[in-house]
C-alpha atoms as an extended CHARMM CRD file, in Angstrom:
* protein
*
       251  EXT
         1         1  UNK       CA             97.2510000000      106.1510000000      110.7440000000  PROA      1               0.0000000000
         2         2  UNK       CA             93.0070000000      104.4930000000      110.4800000000  PROA      2               0.0000000000
         3         3  UNK       CA             91.6030000000      105.1190000000      107.6100000000  PROA      3               0.0000000000
         4         4  UNK       CA             88.7160000000      107.3880000000      107.4680000000  PROA      4               0.0000000000
         5         5  UNK       CA             85.2520000000      106.8420000000      107.0490000000  PROA      5               0.0000000000
         6         6  UNK       CA             84.2020000000      107.8420000000      102.9990000000  PROA      6               0.0000000000
         7         7  UNK       CA             80.5250000000      109.4270000000      104.0970000000  PROA      7               0.0000000000
         8         8  UNK       CA             82.1510000000      111.4600000000      105.8370000000  PROA      8               0.0000000000
         9         9  UNK       CA             81.5930000000      115.7930000000      104.2010000000  PROA      9               0.0000000000
        10        10  UNK       CA             84.9160000000      118.2620000000      105.1960000000  PROA      10              0.0000000000
        11        11  UNK       CA             83.8540000000      120.5470000000      103.2300000000  PROA      11              0.0000000000
        12        12  UNK       CA             83.6250000000      122.8630000000      106.5060000000  PROA      12              0.0000000000
        13        13  UNK       CA             86.9670000000      121.9980000000      107.6270000000  PROA      13              0.0000000000
        14        14  UNK       CA             89.0830000000      122.8000000000      104.1520000000  PROA      14              0.0000000000
        15        15  UNK       CA             87.3440000000      126.5430000000      103.8740000000  PROA      15              0.0000000000
        16        16  UNK       CA             90.0280000000      127.7720000000      101.0440000000  PROA      16              0.0000000000
        17        17  UNK       CA             89.2990000000      124.5680000000       99.0230000000  PROA      17              0.0000000000
        18        18  UNK       CA             85.2060000000      125.7320000000       99.0720000000  PROA      18              0.0000000000
        19        19  UNK       CA             86.1330000000      128.5100000000       97.8910000000  PROA      19              0.0000000000
        20        20  UNK       CA             88.7380000000      127.9410000000       95.5860000000  PROA      20              0.0000000000
        21        21  UNK       CA             86.1840000000      124.7810000000       93.4400000000  PROA      21              0.0000000000
        22        22  UNK       CA             83.5980000000      127.7620000000       93.5830000000  PROA      22              0.0000000000
        23        23  UNK       CA             85.5460000000      130.0820000000       91.2560000000  PROA      23              0.0000000000
        24        24  UNK       CA             86.1530000000      126.4320000000       88.2830000000  PROA      24              0.0000000000
        25        25  UNK       CA             84.2730000000      127.6620000000       84.8210000000  PROA      25              0.0000000000
        26        26  UNK       CA             81.4190000000      124.9340000000       85.2060000000  PROA      26              0.0000000000
        27        27  UNK       CA             77.6850000000      124.4170000000       86.3710000000  PROA      27              0.0000000000
        28        28  UNK       CA             78.4530000000      120.6870000000       87.2220000000  PROA      28              0.0000000000
        29        29  UNK       CA             82.1790000000      119.2120000000       87.3990000000  PROA      29              0.0000000000
        30        30  UNK       CA             84.2520000000      115.9370000000       88.7470000000  PROA      30              0.0000000000
        31        31  UNK       CA             87.9560000000      116.7200000000       89.4310000000  PROA      31              0.0000000000
        32        32  UNK       CA             90.0460000000      113.5790000000       90.4480000000  PROA      32              0.0000000000
        33        33  UNK       CA             93.0540000000      115.1270000000       92.6840000000  PROA      33              0.0000000000
        34        34  UNK       CA             94.7160000000      116.1940000000       96.2000000000  PROA      34              0.0000000000
        35        35  UNK       CA             94.4790000000      118.3390000000       98.7340000000  PROA      35              0.0000000000
        36        36  UNK       CA             97.9890000000      119.4360000000       99.7780000000  PROA      36              0.0000000000
        37        37  UNK       CA             99.4970000000      122.1280000000      102.7240000000  PROA      37              0.0000000000
        38        38  UNK       CA            103.0220000000      123.1360000000      101.6620000000  PROA      38              0.0000000000
        39        39  UNK       CA            105.2490000000      123.3230000000      104.9260000000  PROA      39              0.0000000000
        40        40  UNK       CA            108.1680000000      125.3740000000      105.6810000000  PROA      40              0.0000000000
        41        41  UNK       CA            110.1450000000      124.1450000000      102.6220000000  PROA      41              0.0000000000
        42        42  UNK       CA            107.4230000000      125.0600000000      100.2820000000  PROA      42              0.0000000000
        43        43  UNK       CA            107.4310000000      121.2400000000       99.7280000000  PROA      43              0.0000000000
        44        44  UNK       CA            104.2250000000      119.6440000000      101.0170000000  PROA      44              0.0000000000
        45        45  UNK       CA            103.7100000000      118.3100000000      104.4140000000  PROA      45              0.0000000000
        46        46  UNK       CA            101.3220000000      115.7200000000      105.9180000000  PROA      46              0.0000000000
        47        47  UNK       CA            101.5990000000      117.5550000000      109.0880000000  PROA      47              0.0000000000
        48        48  UNK       CA            100.2240000000      120.5610000000      108.1320000000  PROA      48              0.0000000000
        49        49  UNK       CA             97.6930000000      119.0160000000      107.0920000000  PROA      49              0.0000000000
        50        50  UNK       CA             96.5500000000      116.9750000000      109.5220000000  PROA      50              0.0000000000
        51        51  UNK       CA             96.9170000000      120.5150000000      111.9980000000  PROA      51              0.0000000000
        52        52  UNK       CA             94.6120000000      122.2500000000      108.8440000000  PROA      52              0.0000000000
        53        53  UNK       CA             92.5090000000      124.2110000000      111.6760000000  PROA      53              0.0000000000
        54        54  UNK       CA             96.0960000000      126.2770000000      112.2250000000  PROA      54              0.0000000000
        55        55  UNK       CA             97.2760000000      126.1440000000      109.1400000000  PROA      55              0.0000000000
        56        56  UNK       CA             94.8600000000      127.2540000000      106.6010000000  PROA      56              0.0000000000
        57        57  UNK       CA             96.4940000000      129.6720000000      104.6280000000  PROA      57              0.0000000000
        58        58  UNK       CA             99.0550000000      126.7360000000      103.2160000000  PROA      58              0.0000000000
        59        59  UNK       CA             96.1860000000      124.3430000000      102.1070000000  PROA      59              0.0000000000
        60        60  UNK       CA             95.1240000000      124.3680000000       98.6580000000  PROA      60              0.0000000000
        61        61  UNK       CA             93.9280000000      121.9300000000       96.2820000000  PROA      61              0.0000000000
        62        62  UNK       CA             95.2210000000      120.4930000000       92.9730000000  PROA      62              0.0000000000
        63        63  UNK       CA             93.0700000000      119.4710000000       89.9000000000  PROA      63              0.0000000000
        64        64  UNK       CA             94.8600000000      115.7420000000       88.6050000000  PROA      64              0.0000000000
        65        65  UNK       CA             91.8920000000      114.9180000000       86.2020000000  PROA      65              0.0000000000
        66        66  UNK       CA             88.5350000000      115.6440000000       84.9330000000  PROA      66              0.0000000000
        67        67  UNK       CA             85.4990000000      112.7740000000       84.3880000000  PROA      67              0.0000000000
        68        68  UNK       CA             82.8760000000      114.8770000000       84.2670000000  PROA      68              0.0000000000
        69        69  UNK       CA             81.5690000000      118.5170000000       83.1210000000  PROA      69              0.0000000000
        70        70  UNK       CA             78.2100000000      119.7340000000       82.5820000000  PROA      70              0.0000000000
        71        71  UNK       CA             76.6790000000      116.4840000000       81.7580000000  PROA      71              0.0000000000
        72        72  UNK       CA             79.9540000000      115.7490000000       79.5030000000  PROA      72              0.0000000000
        73        73  UNK       CA             81.4580000000      112.4270000000       80.0710000000  PROA      73              0.0000000000
        74        74  UNK       CA             85.0740000000      112.5470000000       79.6350000000  PROA      74              0.0000000000
        75        75  UNK       CA             86.1360000000      109.2220000000       81.4220000000  PROA      75              0.0000000000
        76        76  UNK       CA             86.5420000000      107.4170000000       77.8120000000  PROA      76              0.0000000000
        77        77  UNK       CA             88.6730000000      110.1890000000       76.6640000000  PROA      77              0.0000000000
        78        78  UNK       CA             92.4030000000      110.5830000000       76.0920000000  PROA      78              0.0000000000
        79        79  UNK       CA             94.5540000000      112.2030000000       79.0710000000  PROA      79              0.0000000000
        80        80  UNK       CA             95.6220000000      114.9480000000       76.5980000000  PROA      80              0.0000000000
        81        81  UNK       CA             91.7720000000      115.9800000000       75.9970000000  PROA      81              0.0000000000
        82        82  UNK       CA             90.8270000000      115.5910000000       79.6370000000  PROA      82              0.0000000000
        83        83  UNK       CA             93.9450000000      117.6370000000       80.3940000000  PROA      83              0.0000000000
        84        84  UNK       CA             92.8060000000      120.7410000000       78.1890000000  PROA      84              0.0000000000
        85        85  UNK       CA             89.4380000000      120.9470000000       79.3700000000  PROA      85              0.0000000000
        86        86  UNK       CA             90.9900000000      120.6320000000       82.7230000000  PROA      86              0.0000000000
        87        87  UNK       CA             92.9040000000      124.0210000000       82.1770000000  PROA      87              0.0000000000
        88        88  UNK       CA             90.0970000000      125.6920000000       80.7860000000  PROA      88              0.0000000000
        89        89  UNK       CA             87.7460000000      124.4630000000       83.6410000000  PROA      89              0.0000000000
        90        90  UNK       CA             89.8370000000      126.0720000000       86.4610000000  PROA      90              0.0000000000
        91        91  UNK       CA             91.5720000000      128.6410000000       84.6430000000  PROA      91              0.0000000000
        92        92  UNK       CA             91.0290000000      131.7680000000       87.1660000000  PROA      92              0.0000000000
        93        93  UNK       CA             89.8740000000      129.9400000000       90.2030000000  PROA      93              0.0000000000
        94        94  UNK       CA             91.6450000000      129.1050000000       93.3500000000  PROA      94              0.0000000000
        95        95  UNK       CA             92.6190000000      125.5610000000       92.1800000000  PROA      95              0.0000000000
        96        96  UNK       CA             96.0930000000      124.9210000000       91.3450000000  PROA      96              0.0000000000
        97        97  UNK       CA             96.8250000000      122.6540000000       88.5480000000  PROA      97              0.0000000000
        98        98  UNK       CA             98.6560000000      119.1660000000       88.8150000000  PROA      98              0.0000000000
        99        99  UNK       CA            100.3920000000      119.6770000000       84.6500000000  PROA      99              0.0000000000
       100       100  UNK       CA            102.8010000000      117.7680000000       83.0280000000  PROA      100             0.0000000000
       101       101  UNK       CA            106.1270000000      118.1880000000       83.2180000000  PROA      101             0.0000000000
       102       102  UNK       CA            108.5480000000      118.6490000000       80.7610000000  PROA      102             0.0000000000
       103       103  UNK       CA            111.4480000000      116.6100000000       79.7880000000  PROA      103             0.0000000000
       104       104  UNK       CA            112.2280000000      112.7530000000       79.4320000000  PROA      104             0.0000000000
       105       105  UNK       CA            111.6380000000      110.0000000000       82.6030000000  PROA      105             0.0000000000
       106       106  UNK       CA            115.6020000000      111.2570000000       83.8610000000  PROA      106             0.0000000000
       107       107  UNK       CA            115.8810000000      114.5940000000       83.7660000000  PROA      107             0.0000000000
       108       108  UNK       CA            112.0690000000      114.6930000000       85.4540000000  PROA      108             0.0000000000
       109       109  UNK       CA            113.1930000000      111.9480000000       87.9700000000  PROA      109             0.0000000000
       110       110  UNK       CA            116.6220000000      113.4370000000       88.8480000000  PROA      110             0.0000000000
       111       111  UNK       CA            114.7650000000      117.4150000000       89.3870000000  PROA      111             0.0000000000
       112       112  UNK       CA            111.9330000000      115.4140000000       91.5190000000  PROA      112             0.0000000000
       113       113  UNK       CA            114.6770000000      113.5750000000       93.4660000000  PROA      113             0.0000000000
       114       114  UNK       CA            116.0530000000      117.4190000000       93.8700000000  PROA      114             0.0000000000
       115       115  UNK       CA            113.2850000000      118.8170000000       95.4390000000  PROA      115             0.0000000000
       116       116  UNK       CA            113.0960000000      115.9730000000       97.6560000000  PROA      116             0.0000000000
       117       117  UNK       CA            109.5990000000      115.1310000000       96.7770000000  PROA      117             0.0000000000
       118       118  UNK       CA            108.3360000000      111.4490000000       97.3980000000  PROA      118             0.0000000000
       119       119  UNK       CA            107.8770000000      110.2790000000       93.9210000000  PROA      119             0.0000000000
       120       120  UNK       CA            106.1510000000      111.2600000000       90.2420000000  PROA      120             0.0000000000
       121       121  UNK       CA            103.6010000000      109.5500000000       88.5600000000  PROA      121             0.0000000000
       122       122  UNK       CA            104.2800000000      108.8640000000       84.9040000000  PROA      122             0.0000000000
       123       123  UNK       CA            101.3260000000      108.4650000000       82.5230000000  PROA      123             0.0000000000
       124       124  UNK       CA            100.5660000000      107.6620000000       79.0930000000  PROA      124             0.0000000000
       125       125  UNK       CA             99.1510000000      110.9400000000       77.3390000000  PROA      125             0.0000000000
       126       126  UNK       CA             96.7140000000      108.7340000000       75.2460000000  PROA      126             0.0000000000
       127       127  UNK       CA             95.4020000000      107.2290000000       78.3450000000  PROA      127             0.0000000000
       128       128  UNK       CA             91.9270000000      106.8710000000       79.6810000000  PROA      128             0.0000000000
       129       129  UNK       CA             90.4860000000      106.9250000000       82.9830000000  PROA      129             0.0000000000
       130       130  UNK       CA             90.1000000000      103.8440000000       84.3360000000  PROA      130             0.0000000000
       131       131  UNK       CA             88.7810000000      104.1060000000       88.2810000000  PROA      131             0.0000000000
       132       132  UNK       CA             88.6130000000      101.1760000000       90.6510000000  PROA      132             0.0000000000
       133       133  UNK       CA             91.2070000000       99.0380000000       89.2350000000  PROA      133             0.0000000000
       134       134  UNK       CA             95.5220000000       99.5660000000       88.1650000000  PROA      134             0.0000000000
       135       135  UNK       CA             96.7130000000      100.2970000000       85.6650000000  PROA      135             0.0000000000
       136       136  UNK       CA            100.2790000000      100.2290000000       83.4430000000  PROA      136             0.0000000000
       137       137  UNK       CA             99.5450000000      103.2470000000       81.5420000000  PROA      137             0.0000000000
       138       138  UNK       CA            100.1910000000      105.0990000000       85.1860000000  PROA      138             0.0000000000
       139       139  UNK       CA            102.9570000000      104.2120000000       87.2650000000  PROA      139             0.0000000000
       140       140  UNK       CA            104.1960000000      105.8450000000       90.6140000000  PROA      140             0.0000000000
       141       141  UNK       CA            107.5420000000      106.3380000000       90.9760000000  PROA      141             0.0000000000
       142       142  UNK       CA            108.5570000000      106.5070000000       94.3000000000  PROA      142             0.0000000000
       143       143  UNK       CA            112.1160000000      108.0390000000       95.2680000000  PROA      143             0.0000000000
       144       144  UNK       CA            111.8980000000      107.4260000000       98.9990000000  PROA      144             0.0000000000
       145       145  UNK       CA            112.1870000000      104.3450000000      100.6620000000  PROA      145             0.0000000000
       146       146  UNK       CA            108.5240000000      103.9130000000      102.6850000000  PROA      146             0.0000000000
       147       147  UNK       CA            106.1330000000      101.0280000000      102.8600000000  PROA      147             0.0000000000
       148       148  UNK       CA            103.0900000000      100.2130000000      105.4360000000  PROA      148             0.0000000000
       149       149  UNK       CA            103.1010000000       98.2400000000      108.6000000000  PROA      149             0.0000000000
       150       150  UNK       CA            100.7930000000       97.0740000000      111.1600000000  PROA      150             0.0000000000
       151       151  UNK       CA            101.7960000000       98.9710000000      114.7700000000  PROA      151             0.0000000000
       152       152  UNK       CA            101.8780000000       96.1700000000      117.6010000000  PROA      152             0.0000000000
       153       153  UNK       CA            102.9420000000       97.6700000000      120.5650000000  PROA      153             0.0000000000
       154       154  UNK       CA            104.5050000000      100.9560000000      121.4700000000  PROA      154             0.0000000000
       155       155  UNK       CA            106.7480000000      102.0680000000      124.5770000000  PROA      155             0.0000000000
       156       156  UNK       CA            105.7880000000      105.3150000000      126.5530000000  PROA      156             0.0000000000
       157       157  UNK       CA            107.2610000000      108.2240000000      126.5600000000  PROA      157             0.0000000000
       158       158  UNK       CA            106.5840000000      111.9130000000      126.6940000000  PROA      158             0.0000000000
       159       159  UNK       CA            103.8420000000      111.2260000000      128.8350000000  PROA      159             0.0000000000
       160       160  UNK       CA            101.8940000000      109.4190000000      125.7840000000  PROA      160             0.0000000000
       161       161  UNK       CA            104.9220000000      107.2440000000      123.2910000000  PROA      161             0.0000000000
       162       162  UNK       CA            108.1720000000      107.0440000000      122.8110000000  PROA      162             0.0000000000
       163       163  UNK       CA            108.5310000000      104.8050000000      120.2290000000  PROA      163             0.0000000000
       164       164  UNK       CA            106.1810000000      102.5270000000      117.3880000000  PROA      164             0.0000000000
       165       165  UNK       CA            106.4550000000       98.8910000000      117.2600000000  PROA      165             0.0000000000
       166       166  UNK       CA            105.7020000000       97.8720000000      113.6650000000  PROA      166             0.0000000000
       167       167  UNK       CA            105.3470000000       94.5700000000      111.3700000000  PROA      167             0.0000000000
       168       168  UNK       CA            104.0770000000       92.7170000000      108.5680000000  PROA      168             0.0000000000
       169       169  UNK       CA            102.4290000000       89.6290000000      108.1330000000  PROA      169             0.0000000000
       170       170  UNK       CA            103.5150000000       86.0590000000      106.7120000000  PROA      170             0.0000000000
       171       171  UNK       CA            100.7420000000       84.3290000000      106.5890000000  PROA      171             0.0000000000
       172       172  UNK       CA             98.7700000000       84.4070000000      109.6730000000  PROA      172             0.0000000000
       173       173  UNK       CA            102.1710000000       85.1610000000      111.5610000000  PROA      173             0.0000000000
       174       174  UNK       CA            102.7280000000       89.1830000000      112.7820000000  PROA      174             0.0000000000
       175       175  UNK       CA            106.9130000000       89.5050000000      112.1370000000  PROA      175             0.0000000000
       176       176  UNK       CA            108.2080000000       92.6490000000      113.8860000000  PROA      176             0.0000000000
       177       177  UNK       CA            110.4330000000       94.4960000000      111.0080000000  PROA      177             0.0000000000
       178       178  UNK       CA            111.2180000000       97.5870000000      113.2720000000  PROA      178             0.0000000000
       179       179  UNK       CA            110.6940000000      100.0900000000      116.6730000000  PROA      179             0.0000000000
       180       180  UNK       CA            109.9300000000      104.0680000000      114.8220000000  PROA      180             0.0000000000
       181       181  UNK       CA            111.0070000000      106.5530000000      116.6680000000  PROA      181             0.0000000000
       182       182  UNK       CA            112.0070000000      109.3300000000      114.2520000000  PROA      182             0.0000000000
       183       183  UNK       CA            109.4420000000      111.8940000000      112.8830000000  PROA      183             0.0000000000
       184       184  UNK       CA            106.6680000000      112.6640000000      115.6820000000  PROA      184             0.0000000000
       185       185  UNK       CA            106.4010000000      116.2210000000      116.3160000000  PROA      185             0.0000000000
       186       186  UNK       CA            103.8530000000      116.5690000000      119.7760000000  PROA      186             0.0000000000
       187       187  UNK       CA            101.1460000000      116.7510000000      118.2100000000  PROA      187             0.0000000000
       188       188  UNK       CA            102.0190000000      113.8150000000      116.2020000000  PROA      188             0.0000000000
       189       189  UNK       CA            102.5790000000      111.4930000000      119.5300000000  PROA      189             0.0000000000
       190       190  UNK       CA             99.5470000000      112.8980000000      121.3150000000  PROA      190             0.0000000000
       191       191  UNK       CA             97.6860000000      112.3800000000      117.8620000000  PROA      191             0.0000000000
       192       192  UNK       CA             98.4150000000      108.2960000000      117.6910000000  PROA      192             0.0000000000
       193       193  UNK       CA             98.3750000000      107.9490000000      121.1110000000  PROA      193             0.0000000000
       194       194  UNK       CA             94.9090000000      109.0400000000      121.3080000000  PROA      194             0.0000000000
       195       195  UNK       CA             94.1500000000      106.0470000000      118.8310000000  PROA      195             0.0000000000
       196       196  UNK       CA             94.9420000000      103.4900000000      121.1700000000  PROA      196             0.0000000000
       197       197  UNK       CA             92.4240000000      104.1200000000      123.3450000000  PROA      197             0.0000000000
       198       198  UNK       CA             90.2220000000      100.0760000000      123.2970000000  PROA      198             0.0000000000
       199       199  UNK       CA             93.3300000000       98.6050000000      121.3430000000  PROA      199             0.0000000000
       200       200  UNK       CA             95.4600000000       97.5980000000      124.6170000000  PROA      200             0.0000000000
       201       201  UNK       CA             96.6370000000       93.8030000000      124.6580000000  PROA      201             0.0000000000
       202       202  UNK       CA             98.1420000000       91.2860000000      127.3410000000  PROA      202             0.0000000000
       203       203  UNK       CA            100.1780000000       89.6500000000      125.2550000000  PROA      203             0.0000000000
       204       204  UNK       CA            102.8890000000       90.7310000000      122.5860000000  PROA      204             0.0000000000
       205       205  UNK       CA            101.2560000000       89.4510000000      119.1840000000  PROA      205             0.0000000000
       206       206  UNK       CA            104.4820000000       89.2360000000      117.0430000000  PROA      206             0.0000000000
       207       207  UNK       CA            106.2760000000       85.3070000000      116.7070000000  PROA      207             0.0000000000
       208       208  UNK       CA            109.4530000000       86.6500000000      116.7880000000  PROA      208             0.0000000000
       209       209  UNK       CA            109.7230000000       89.0620000000      119.6140000000  PROA      209             0.0000000000
       210       210  UNK       CA            112.0950000000       89.6060000000      121.8690000000  PROA      210             0.0000000000
       211       211  UNK       CA            114.6860000000       89.4880000000      119.5130000000  PROA      211             0.0000000000
       212       212  UNK       CA            117.8170000000       91.4710000000      119.7680000000  PROA      212             0.0000000000
       213       213  UNK       CA            118.2840000000       90.8770000000      115.6270000000  PROA      213             0.0000000000
       214       214  UNK       CA            119.0290000000       93.9590000000      113.2810000000  PROA      214             0.0000000000
       215       215  UNK       CA            117.1180000000       93.8370000000      110.1270000000  PROA      215             0.0000000000
       216       216  UNK       CA            117.6300000000       96.1710000000      107.3910000000  PROA      216             0.0000000000
       217       217  UNK       CA            114.9240000000       98.2420000000      109.3220000000  PROA      217             0.0000000000
       218       218  UNK       CA            116.0890000000       98.7530000000      112.4340000000  PROA      218             0.0000000000
       219       219  UNK       CA            117.1810000000       97.0440000000      115.5070000000  PROA      219             0.0000000000
       220       220  UNK       CA            114.9440000000       94.7820000000      117.2010000000  PROA      220             0.0000000000
       221       221  UNK       CA            113.4620000000       94.5920000000      121.5280000000  PROA      221             0.0000000000
       222       222  UNK       CA            115.3800000000       92.2690000000      123.7880000000  PROA      222             0.0000000000
       223       223  UNK       CA            114.4840000000       90.8030000000      126.3680000000  PROA      223             0.0000000000
       224       224  UNK       CA            114.9430000000       92.7590000000      129.2700000000  PROA      224             0.0000000000
       225       225  UNK       CA            113.7770000000       95.6030000000      126.9230000000  PROA      225             0.0000000000
       226       226  UNK       CA            110.2300000000       93.4370000000      127.0480000000  PROA      226             0.0000000000
       227       227  UNK       CA            109.0540000000       94.9370000000      129.9050000000  PROA      227             0.0000000000
       228       228  UNK       CA            109.2410000000       98.4190000000      129.3610000000  PROA      228             0.0000000000
       229       229  UNK       CA            106.7140000000       97.8070000000      126.2400000000  PROA      229             0.0000000000
       230       230  UNK       CA            102.9380000000       97.8800000000      126.1810000000  PROA      230             0.0000000000
       231       231  UNK       CA            100.7300000000       95.6500000000      123.1590000000  PROA      231             0.0000000000
       232       232  UNK       CA             98.4330000000       96.3380000000      121.3740000000  PROA      232             0.0000000000
       233       233  UNK       CA             95.7770000000       95.0100000000      118.9780000000  PROA      233             0.0000000000
       234       234  UNK       CA             97.3360000000       94.7370000000      115.4550000000  PROA      234             0.0000000000
       235       235  UNK       CA             94.3780000000       97.0880000000      113.6110000000  PROA      235             0.0000000000
       236       236  UNK       CA             96.5080000000       99.8330000000      112.7930000000  PROA      236             0.0000000000
       237       237  UNK       CA             98.2130000000      100.4520000000      110.0360000000  PROA      237             0.0000000000
       238       238  UNK       CA            101.2560000000      102.7800000000      109.7070000000  PROA      238             0.0000000000
       239       239  UNK       CA            103.0340000000      104.1630000000      106.3150000000  PROA      239             0.0000000000
       240       240  UNK       CA            107.2440000000      104.6160000000      107.3940000000  PROA      240             0.0000000000
       241       241  UNK       CA            109.9260000000      106.1150000000      105.5570000000  PROA      241             0.0000000000
       242       242  UNK       CA            113.0670000000      103.9650000000      106.0930000000  PROA      242             0.0000000000
       243       243  UNK       CA            116.4630000000      105.1520000000      106.1830000000  PROA      243             0.0000000000
       244       244  UNK       CA            120.0560000000      103.5500000000      106.9430000000  PROA      244             0.0000000000
       245       245  UNK       CA            119.8970000000      101.8360000000      110.6770000000  PROA      245             0.0000000000
       246       246  UNK       CA            121.3190000000      104.5370000000      112.9900000000  PROA      246             0.0000000000
       247       247  UNK       CA            123.8510000000      103.3010000000      115.8600000000  PROA      247             0.0000000000
       248       248  UNK       CA            123.2410000000      101.0000000000      118.2420000000  PROA      248             0.0000000000
       249       249  UNK       CA            121.6830000000      102.4560000000      121.3710000000  PROA      249             0.0000000000
       250       250  UNK       CA            118.9490000000      102.8370000000      123.5390000000  PROA      250             0.0000000000
       251       251  UNK       CA            115.8640000000      103.2120000000      121.1820000000  PROA      251             0.0000000000
């Protein structure tokens, strides 16, 4: 929910990844990849990764790409060539290879959807590695509905928080979008609540509250409910996965 300082060294937090990377077949290499924690159904789990101390057995490193190896710069080489070299480098190590999926775009997308995964990245086989910019040669297809929102308040509950209040900016105006209540475990509630330290504000930051109107994101906040809410300086951003609005009721 808050950006991580890129200078922070988290090596000690991931002993399984450190051990896996130590087994690659290179003296020096720069990999592009991702640390993933696998949940109980075999799918990537952000919550398990967030509480990595209790889930070390499920944590692995997936390598997507190889940028440099033993003095050789591969950034300007085609993806197929980089992938072939990457397979050699990670073979026999504990690093897992995120390889291409067989089939056409339709069949791959449908298979990913059936597995309940959030999306897939399509890359042209001849594409180069272009750091620091978005390229049309790489396309990320998200299969679920999710969006980043600014956190502007919450309703207390469970000793911490019951519901987040989120919105988005139009110019300098923060527009309320929805309440977010689902998806919290006790650990996540406590962790999110700790991030509110120093951010409490007296005034509501949303320009369009109170409102009982329903948007496609969810239900509003009525005038009667305003006194239940606690307001925050709009400095935190949350990525919210959404579904259809639920039936009216206390939210």
